[in-house]
C-alpha positions as CSV (number, residue, x, y, z in Angstrom):
1,M,-16.9,-23.8,2.3
2,L,-17.5,-26.1,-1.0
3,S,-20.1,-26.0,-3.3
4,I,-22.4,-29.8,-4.2
5,D,-22.2,-30.3,-8.0
6,I,-25.8,-32.6,-8.4
7,T,-25.1,-33.4,-11.7
8,R,-21.2,-34.6,-11.4
9,K,-21.8,-36.0,-8.1
10,C,-18.7,-34.2,-6.5
11,L,-17.5,-31.1,-4.7
12,V,-16.8,-27.7,-6.3
13,A,-13.9,-25.1,-4.9
14,E,-13.2,-21.6,-6.8
15,G,-10.6,-20.0,-5.2
16,W,-7.2,-17.6,-6.0
17,C,-3.9,-18.6,-5.3
18,P,-0.1,-17.0,-6.4
19,V,1.3,-18.8,-9.7
20,F,4.3,-20.1,-7.7
21,A,2.1,-22.0,-5.4
22,T,0.4,-24.2,-7.4
23,N,2.6,-27.2,-7.7
24,K,2.5,-27.0,-4.1
25,I,-1.3,-27.1,-3.7
26,Q,-1.5,-29.9,-6.1
27,N,1.1,-32.2,-4.0
28,V,-1.3,-31.3,-1.1
29,L,-4.6,-32.3,-2.7
30,Q,-2.8,-35.6,-3.9
31,R,-1.6,-36.1,-0.3
32,A,-4.8,-35.7,0.9
33,T,-6.6,-38.0,-1.4
34,V,-3.7,-41.2,-0.5
35,D,-4.7,-40.2,3.6
36,S,-8.2,-40.4,3.0
37,N,-8.0,-43.5,1.2
38,S,-10.5,-41.9,-1.7
39,Q,-11.7,-43.7,-4.7
40,I,-11.5,-40.7,-6.3
41,G,-8.7,-38.4,-7.2
42,T,-8.9,-34.8,-7.0
43,I,-8.8,-32.2,-10.3
44,F,-7.2,-29.0,-10.1
45,D,-8.0,-27.0,-13.0
46,V,-6.9,-23.3,-14.1
47,L,-10.2,-21.2,-14.7
48,Q,-10.0,-18.0,-17.2
49,T,-11.8,-15.4,-15.7
50,K,-12.3,-11.3,-16.4
51,E,-12.6,-10.7,-12.6
52,S,-9.7,-8.6,-11.4
53,P,-7.2,-10.7,-9.1
54,P,-6.6,-10.2,-5.4
55,T,-3.1,-8.6,-4.8
56,Y,-0.3,-10.6,-2.9
57,F,3.1,-9.3,-2.2
58,Q,5.9,-12.2,-0.6
59,T,7.1,-10.2,2.7
60,N,9.3,-11.1,5.4
61,K,9.6,-10.2,9.1
62,F,11.7,-6.9,8.1
63,T,9.5,-6.1,4.8
64,S,6.3,-6.9,6.5
65,T,5.7,-3.3,8.2
66,F,6.9,-1.0,5.5
67,Q,4.1,-3.0,3.4
68,E,1.4,-2.6,6.5
69,I,2.6,1.4,6.3
70,V,1.4,1.5,2.2
71,D,-2.0,-0.7,2.7
72,A,-3.1,1.1,5.3
73,Y,-3.5,3.9,2.5
74,G,-4.9,1.3,0.1
75,I,-4.0,-2.0,-1.3
76,A,-2.3,-2.1,-4.5
77,K,-4.0,-3.1,-7.7
78,Y,-3.2,-6.4,-9.1
79,Q,0.6,-5.8,-10.6
80,E,0.0,-2.2,-10.0
81,A,3.5,-0.9,-9.1
82,N,4.5,-1.5,-5.3
83,P,5.7,2.0,-3.2
84,G,6.5,-0.4,-0.1
85,V,9.8,-1.0,-1.9
86,F,11.1,2.6,-2.5
87,T,9.2,3.2,1.5
88,I,11.8,0.9,3.0
89,I,14.5,3.3,2.4
90,T,12.8,6.4,1.8
91,F,10.3,6.7,5.0
92,P,13.4,6.5,7.4
93,F,15.4,8.7,5.6
94,L,12.9,11.1,5.6
95,F,12.3,10.9,9.2
96,A,15.8,10.7,10.1
97,V,15.8,14.5,8.3
98,M,13.2,15.6,10.7
99,F,14.9,14.1,13.6
100,G,18.7,14.2,12.9
101,D,20.6,13.7,15.9
102,W,23.2,10.9,16.4
103,G,23.2,11.1,19.9
104,H,19.2,10.3,19.9
105,G,19.5,8.1,17.0
106,I,21.8,6.0,19.1
107,C,19.4,5.6,21.8
108,L,16.4,4.9,19.3
109,L,19.2,1.9,17.8
110,L,19.3,0.8,21.8
111,A,15.8,0.4,22.4
112,T,14.6,-1.3,19.4
113,S,18.0,-3.5,19.1
114,Y,16.4,-5.3,22.3
115,F,13.3,-5.9,20.7
116,I,15.0,-7.3,17.9
117,I,17.3,-9.7,20.2
118,R,14.8,-11.2,22.1
119,E,12.1,-11.3,19.4
120,K,11.2,-15.0,20.0
121,N,11.1,-14.4,23.4
122,I,9.1,-11.0,23.5
123,S,6.6,-12.7,20.2
124,S,6.0,-15.3,22.5
125,Q,4.1,-12.8,25.5
126,K,1.2,-11.0,25.8
127,L,1.7,-7.5,25.1
128,G,0.0,-4.3,26.3
129,D,-1.0,-2.6,22.8
130,I,1.4,0.1,22.8
131,T,4.3,-2.3,23.5
132,E,2.9,-4.8,21.0
133,M,2.4,-1.8,18.3
134,I,6.2,-0.7,19.3
135,F,7.5,-4.2,19.0
136,G,5.9,-5.0,15.3
137,G,7.3,-2.0,14.3
138,R,10.7,-2.8,15.4
139,Y,12.7,-3.2,12.2
140,V,11.0,0.2,10.9
141,I,12.5,1.8,14.1
142,M,15.9,0.5,13.7
143,M,16.1,1.9,10.2
144,M,14.5,4.8,11.2
145,A,17.4,4.9,14.0
146,L,20.0,4.2,11.7
147,F,19.3,7.1,9.3
148,S,19.1,9.2,12.8
149,I,22.8,8.5,13.3
150,Y,23.5,9.4,9.8
151,T,21.5,12.5,9.1
152,G,22.9,13.6,12.7
153,L,26.5,13.2,11.6
154,L,25.9,15.8,8.8
155,Y,24.2,18.2,10.8
156,N,27.0,17.3,13.5
157,E,24.8,17.2,16.6
158,F,24.8,15.1,19.8
159,F,22.2,15.6,21.8
160,S,22.8,19.3,20.4
161,V,26.3,19.5,20.6
162,P,28.7,19.5,17.8
163,F,31.6,17.1,18.1
164,E,34.9,18.0,16.0
165,L,34.8,14.2,14.6
166,F,36.0,14.9,11.2
167,G,38.9,16.9,11.7
168,S,39.0,20.8,13.5
169,S,36.9,23.5,11.8
170,A,37.5,24.3,8.5
171,Y,37.7,28.8,9.8
172,G,40.9,28.0,11.7
173,C,42.9,25.4,14.1
174,R,43.7,25.7,17.7
175,D,46.4,23.1,17.4
176,P,50.1,24.8,17.4
177,S,51.1,22.9,14.4
178,C,48.5,24.5,12.5
179,R,50.3,27.7,12.1
180,D,52.9,28.7,9.7
181,A,56.3,29.8,11.0
182,S,56.8,32.1,8.3
183,T,53.2,34.0,8.7
184,E,53.5,35.1,12.1
185,G,50.2,35.0,14.0
186,L,48.1,33.6,11.1
187,V,46.2,30.4,11.0
188,K,46.0,27.7,8.3
189,V,42.5,27.2,7.1
190,R,40.8,24.5,5.0
191,T,38.3,25.3,2.3
192,T,35.5,23.1,3.7
193,Y,34.7,21.1,6.6
194,P,35.4,17.2,5.5
195,F,31.9,15.9,6.5
196,G,28.7,17.5,7.7
197,V,28.3,20.9,9.2
198,D,31.6,22.7,10.3
199,P,31.2,22.4,14.4
200,K,32.5,26.3,14.1
201,W,28.4,27.4,13.4
202,H,27.7,26.6,16.8
203,G,26.8,29.4,19.4
204,T,27.5,31.7,17.0
205,R,24.8,34.8,15.5
206,S,24.8,33.1,12.6
207,E,24.3,30.0,12.7
208,L,20.3,29.5,13.3
209,P,20.0,31.6,9.8
210,F,22.7,29.6,8.1
211,L,20.9,26.5,9.1
212,N,17.4,27.6,8.3
213,S,19.1,28.2,4.8
214,M,20.7,25.3,4.0
215,K,17.8,22.7,5.7
216,M,14.9,24.5,3.8
217,K,16.9,24.1,0.3
218,M,17.8,20.8,1.2
219,S,14.0,20.1,1.9
220,I,13.3,21.7,-1.5
221,L,15.5,19.4,-3.6
222,L,14.4,16.1,-1.0
223,G,10.8,17.1,-2.2
224,V,11.3,17.8,-6.3
225,A,13.8,14.4,-6.0
226,Q,10.8,12.3,-4.5
227,M,8.0,13.7,-6.1
228,N,9.7,13.3,-9.5
229,L,10.1,9.4,-8.9
230,G,6.0,9.1,-8.2
231,I,5.7,10.8,-11.6
232,I,8.1,8.4,-13.1
233,L,6.5,5.4,-11.8
234,S,2.9,6.3,-13.1
235,Y,5.0,6.6,-16.5
236,F,5.8,2.5,-15.3
237,N,2.1,2.3,-14.3
238,A,0.6,3.1,-17.8
239,K,3.3,1.6,-19.7
240,F,2.8,-1.8,-18.4
241,Y,-1.0,-1.5,-18.3
242,G,-0.9,-0.6,-22.0
243,N,-2.3,2.7,-21.4
244,E,-0.5,4.9,-23.8
245,L,-3.3,7.9,-23.5
246,N,-1.8,8.5,-19.9
247,I,2.0,8.2,-21.1
248,R,1.3,10.7,-23.5
249,H,-1.1,13.5,-21.9
250,Q,-0.5,13.2,-18.3
251,F,2.9,11.5,-17.5
252,L,4.6,13.8,-19.9
253,P,3.0,17.0,-19.2
254,Q,3.2,16.1,-15.5
255,M,6.9,15.7,-15.7
256,I,7.3,19.1,-18.1
257,F,5.2,21.7,-15.4
258,L,7.1,20.3,-12.1
259,N,10.0,20.2,-13.8
260,S,9.8,23.9,-15.3
261,L,9.0,25.3,-12.1
262,F,10.3,23.5,-9.3
263,G,12.8,21.4,-11.1
264,Y,14.6,24.8,-12.3
265,L,14.0,25.8,-8.8
266,S,16.1,23.1,-7.6
267,L,18.5,23.9,-10.2
268,L,19.2,27.4,-8.8
269,I,20.1,26.3,-5.3
270,V,22.6,23.8,-7.1
271,V,24.0,26.4,-8.7
272,K,23.9,29.0,-5.8
273,W,25.5,26.8,-3.8
274,C,28.3,25.7,-5.9
275,T,29.2,29.5,-7.2
276,G,28.8,30.6,-3.6
277,S,26.3,33.6,-5.5
278,Q,24.4,36.1,-3.1
279,A,21.6,36.0,-5.4
280,D,17.7,36.0,-4.2
281,L,16.0,33.4,-5.5
282,Y,12.7,34.1,-3.9
283,H,13.4,37.3,-6.0
284,V,14.5,35.3,-9.1
285,M,10.8,32.8,-9.0
286,I,8.5,35.5,-8.5
287,Y,9.8,37.7,-11.1
288,M,9.9,34.7,-13.4
289,F,6.2,35.4,-13.4
290,L,5.6,38.8,-12.9
291,S,8.3,40.2,-15.5
292,P,10.1,37.5,-17.4
293,T,11.4,40.0,-19.8
294,D,13.2,41.9,-17.2
295,D,17.0,41.8,-16.7
296,L,18.2,39.9,-13.6
297,G,20.9,42.3,-12.7
298,E,22.8,40.8,-9.7
299,N,20.6,37.9,-9.8
300,Q,21.6,36.5,-12.7
301,L,23.6,33.0,-11.9
302,F,24.5,31.7,-15.5
303,F,24.5,32.7,-18.5
304,G,21.1,32.8,-20.8
305,Q,19.4,32.4,-17.8
306,K,16.6,34.9,-19.3
307,F,16.0,33.2,-22.4
308,L,15.8,29.7,-20.1
309,Q,13.5,31.1,-17.6
310,I,11.0,32.7,-20.6
311,L,11.2,29.1,-22.4
312,L,10.7,27.3,-18.9
313,L,7.3,29.3,-18.5
314,L,5.9,28.8,-21.8
315,A,6.5,25.1,-21.4
316,A,4.5,25.3,-17.8
317,L,1.8,27.0,-19.3
318,V,1.6,24.8,-22.4
319,S,1.2,21.5,-20.5
320,V,-1.5,22.7,-18.3
321,P,-3.9,23.1,-21.5
322,W,-2.2,19.8,-22.4
323,M,-3.3,18.0,-19.4
324,L,-6.7,18.8,-19.5
325,F,-8.0,18.8,-23.2
326,P,-6.5,15.8,-25.0
327,K,-7.5,13.1,-23.4
328,P,-11.6,13.5,-22.9
329,F,-11.9,13.9,-26.9
330,L,-9.4,10.9,-27.2
331,L,-11.2,8.9,-25.1
332,K,-14.6,9.8,-27.0
333,K,-13.2,9.2,-30.7
334,Q,-12.0,5.4,-29.1
335,H,-15.4,4.9,-27.7
336,D,-17.0,5.7,-30.8
337,E,-15.0,3.8,-32.9
338,R,-15.1,0.3,-30.9
339,H,-19.0,0.6,-30.8
340,R,-19.3,2.1,-34.7
341,G,-21.8,-0.5,-36.3
342,Q,-22.1,-3.0,-33.4
343,S,-25.4,-2.9,-33.0
344,Y,-25.4,-6.7,-32.4
345,A,-22.4,-8.4,-31.1
346,L,-22.0,-11.8,-29.9
347,L,-20.5,-11.4,-26.3
348,D,-20.9,-14.7,-25.0
349,A,-21.2,-18.1,-26.8
350,G,-21.4,-21.3,-24.9
351,F,-23.3,-24.3,-24.3
352,D,-25.2,-24.6,-20.8
353,D,-26.7,-27.9,-19.5
354,S,-30.2,-28.0,-22.0
355,D,-27.4,-27.4,-24.8
356,E,-28.7,-24.1,-25.7
357,M,-26.9,-21.1,-26.8
358,E,-27.4,-18.1,-25.5
359,L,-26.8,-14.8,-28.0
360,H,-26.6,-11.3,-26.1
361,H,-28.0,-8.4,-27.6
362,G,-25.3,-5.9,-27.9
363,S,-26.8,-2.6,-27.0
364,S,-27.5,-3.8,-23.7
365,S,-23.6,-3.8,-22.7
366,H,-23.1,-0.2,-25.3
367,E,-23.0,2.2,-22.3
368,E,-23.6,6.2,-23.4
369,F,-20.0,7.9,-23.3
370,Q,-20.9,10.8,-20.3
371,F,-18.4,13.1,-22.0
372,S,-19.3,16.1,-19.6
373,E,-18.3,13.3,-16.3
374,I,-15.2,12.5,-18.6
375,F,-14.3,16.2,-18.7
376,V,-15.4,17.3,-15.4
377,H,-13.2,14.8,-14.1
378,Q,-10.1,15.5,-15.9
379,L,-10.4,19.0,-15.2
380,I,-10.3,18.2,-11.2
381,H,-7.2,15.9,-11.9
382,T,-5.9,18.8,-13.9
383,I,-6.5,21.7,-11.0
384,E,-5.5,18.7,-8.4
385,F,-2.0,17.8,-10.1
386,V,-1.2,22.1,-10.6
387,L,-2.1,23.5,-7.3
388,G,-0.5,20.0,-6.3
389,A,2.7,21.1,-7.3
390,V,2.8,24.4,-5.2
391,S,1.4,22.9,-2.3
392,N,3.1,19.4,-2.5
393,T,7.0,21.1,-2.7
394,A,5.7,23.6,0.2
395,S,4.8,20.3,2.2
396,Y,8.3,19.4,2.0
397,L,9.3,22.3,4.0
398,R,8.4,20.1,7.4
399,L,11.5,18.5,6.9
400,W,13.3,22.0,7.5
401,A,10.5,23.1,10.1
402,L,10.6,19.9,12.0
403,S,14.7,19.3,12.1
404,L,14.9,22.7,13.3
405,A,12.5,22.6,15.7
406,H,13.9,19.1,17.1
407,S,17.3,21.1,17.2
408,E,16.2,24.0,19.2
409,L,14.5,21.7,21.6
410,S,17.4,19.7,22.2
411,S,19.6,22.7,22.6
412,V,17.2,24.3,24.8
413,F,17.1,21.1,27.5
414,Y,20.7,20.9,27.4
415,D,21.8,24.7,28.0
416,K,19.0,25.6,30.0
417,V,18.7,22.5,32.5
418,L,21.7,20.4,32.1
419,L,24.7,23.1,32.0
420,L,22.5,25.6,34.3
421,A,22.5,22.5,37.3
422,W,26.2,22.0,36.6
423,G,27.1,25.9,36.7
424,F,25.4,25.6,40.7
425,N,28.5,23.6,41.3
426,N,26.5,21.4,43.7
427,I,25.6,17.5,43.9
428,I,22.2,17.8,44.8
429,I,21.2,20.2,42.1
430,L,23.4,18.6,39.6
431,I,21.6,15.4,40.3
432,I,18.4,16.7,39.7
433,G,19.0,18.8,36.9
434,L,20.6,15.3,35.1
435,F,16.9,13.7,36.1
436,V,15.0,16.1,34.6
437,F,17.4,16.4,31.6
438,I,16.9,12.5,31.3
439,C,13.0,12.7,31.6
440,A,12.7,15.9,28.8
441,T,15.1,13.9,26.5
442,V,13.1,10.7,26.8
443,G,9.6,12.1,27.0
444,V,9.7,15.1,24.6
445,L,12.4,14.4,21.9
446,L,12.5,10.4,21.9
447,V,8.8,9.7,22.1
448,M,6.7,12.8,21.2
449,E,9.0,14.1,18.6
450,T,9.3,10.7,17.4
451,L,6.2,10.3,16.4
452,S,5.2,14.1,15.6
453,A,8.4,13.1,12.9
454,F,6.5,9.7,11.7
455,L,3.2,11.0,11.1
456,H,5.0,14.1,8.9
457,A,6.7,11.0,7.1
458,L,3.7,9.0,6.7
459,R,1.9,12.3,5.3
460,L,4.5,13.3,2.6
461,H,4.8,9.5,1.8
462,W,0.9,9.1,1.3
463,V,0.0,12.6,-0.1
464,E,3.0,13.6,-2.0
465,F,4.4,10.6,-3.2
466,Q,2.0,7.8,-3.9
467,G,-1.0,10.2,-4.7
468,K,1.4,11.0,-7.8
469,F,1.0,7.6,-8.9
470,Y,-0.7,5.1,-6.7
471,G,-4.4,4.2,-7.3
472,G,-4.5,1.6,-4.3
473,E,-7.8,0.1,-5.2
474,G,-7.6,-3.5,-5.1
475,Y,-8.1,-5.7,-2.5
476,K,-5.7,-8.2,-0.4
477,F,-5.1,-12.1,-1.1
478,Q,-6.6,-14.0,2.2
479,P,-5.0,-17.2,1.9
480,F,-7.6,-20.1,3.4
481,S,-7.0,-21.5,6.5
482,F,-8.8,-23.4,9.1
483,A,-7.4,-21.0,11.8
484,S,-9.0,-18.2,10.7
485,L,-12.2,-20.3,10.0
486,D,-12.5,-20.8,14.1
487,T,-11.3,-17.2,14.5
488,E,-14.1,-16.2,12.8
489,D,-16.8,-19.0,14.4
490,E,-15.5,-17.7,18.0
């Protein structure tokens, strides 16, 4: 693996290493020199290079799988912001939003706990492809299970059955102590349920419309928050690399465009929840574009709403040409200034073995600036972001759709299988019904639905989140090891 330097009569190797490992490498080389009784010591030197270094993230058995989720999209460029840090929380949480049921979450937690508790024994065994994949992702599944228990408590669903874990319903109390002696027949009620969805909604006609509205609005809020995080991380990338153009003509207009439309929609959702208004948010958003000067009437949620909508609409319209035009012209200006009066330039001055100095003609490195290509690239990037802001926000509605699908499937299995078998009052039918219920729960809800929610959460991270800031155009640091060489030879 080393090259021979005939002039100096030595072996030479070049490679990358993490900065924190330099002392360790020097110690190993010195120990090797002593152990081999070498007459000549080993020289360890740092080289200056213009090559882009590989990317290395220190991970452990908990964080490595989350990093692999990111690396499957693309390896981070050297010192690019690493989405793996955020993925540890956001990935299992978005999964749980779609999978929220604390009964199913407990089942997942018990299954993955077995792999975690016995990981030393299992890791030394030869596993099948599927088992090995599940074992490798045991900590991801554990986090998914914990968040599913949390969101299941929020949705108040235990195998689709609600429980009064946090007190009785806000709409009434069956306990005789709730009755007020001065008001015969009336019942004391609370204003809100202390935690999560009130169990009183279960089984009512308005249950599905209520959950539809709540989960759809919640999905939009979560989506806009995560997309904003992605754009903010693009600012830190640009700031770190000293790219002021991207800050002024990419980060700022993107933040303005996204929040002028969907940030405003999120504000309307929160205001509607807080005020209990019956305003139609679809109508508000549609006529914000079609008739921005019309009176809002019963759809007005707060004072000055019409003026704010006009202001936000103008800001969104201005941000599109702001993203498109300045950057290509400024790049051309920078290029012209950099190469003005530089027909000849000393690019490399160094003495080789024959002590001859090499001068390179400046024009050989002076590439012509392709303005049309830069402009078309910026046009595509602008169109992609503007249309993506709409499609990506709509994409987060999968959180709502899969959550409802999981809830309804669970409800069907419980009502049409378990309760139906219970109603026959026959032990054999009850055993058969229980067996079918367990098989359906494990096969459909704990396997197929888990895989489905996992893939949807993966798409949301790769496209909607990482697409805002993550290039993923680097290459991974591969540590040297004799074991890897033996594997390659085999």
